[in-house]
N, C-alpha and C positions, 0 to 999 in steps of 0.2 A: 906086719903093716904098722902096728903100734910102735914096735921097736924102731922102725925107720923114722916114724914121725917124732918120737922122743929124741933120737939121735940128731935129727934135723934141728929141733928146738934147742937142744943143748949146744950144738955147733954154732948156730946163728942166733944165740940168745939175745945179744944186744940189738941186732937188727929186728928180730921178731918183737922184742919188747917195745922198741921205738915205733915200729909199724902198728902195734896194737894200741899204743897210746894215741897215735895220730888218728887211727880209725875210730877210737872211742871219742876223741875230741870232735871229729867231723860229725859223727852220728849224734852226739849230745848237743851240737849247736842247733839242731832243730827244736830243741826244748823251749827255746825262746818264743816259738810260735804257738805253743800250747796255752790254752786259756780255759777258764771255767766261767760259764755264764749262769748266774743264779736267777735270771729273769724268766718268768713263766711265759713270756711272749715268744721265746725261741722255740717252744714246743708246738706252736700253732702255725698255720699257714698264713699266707698273705691276706686272704679273705676268710674271716671267721666271724660269723654273726654273734656268737656268744661272747667272744672277746671284745668285739665292738660295743656290745651292750654293757659289758662290765666296765669298760673304759668310760663310757658315757655316764654310768652310775658314779664312778670315781670323780668325774668332772663336776657332777652336780653336788655331790657330798664331798668327802675327802678320802684320801688313801691313808688308812690307819692300820698299821701292822703292829701296834703296841698292845701290850697286855699289862694291866695294873692289878696287882694283888695287894689287898689291904687287910691288915689284921687289927682288930679292935679288942683289946683286953677287957674282960668283964669288970675289973676293978678300976679301969680308966687310967692306970699308970703304966705307960709303955716300958719304963725303966725299972720295973720291979723284977725281982729274981725269977719269978715264975714266967713272966712274959718274955724275958730275955732267953730263958731256957727253952721255951716253946719255939722261939724264932730260930 
């Protein structure tokens, strides 16, 4: 069985190579429809009271996804050798 398959591939190598490339191209063309959604709203349904409350909270205040890390050296000089080494 494998021998017949191998002989077929060797005999029709150009046609099978071309057909394989065409098949891969057709199958890969669907990749343009793939997408990644990093929004947390996609994980909840249409009606979700917790999500609505959270969005109301964000409307009142602000949506803040930032983090600030601040380093204060004890000697007050940020550009000293010890401070730069610690950073």
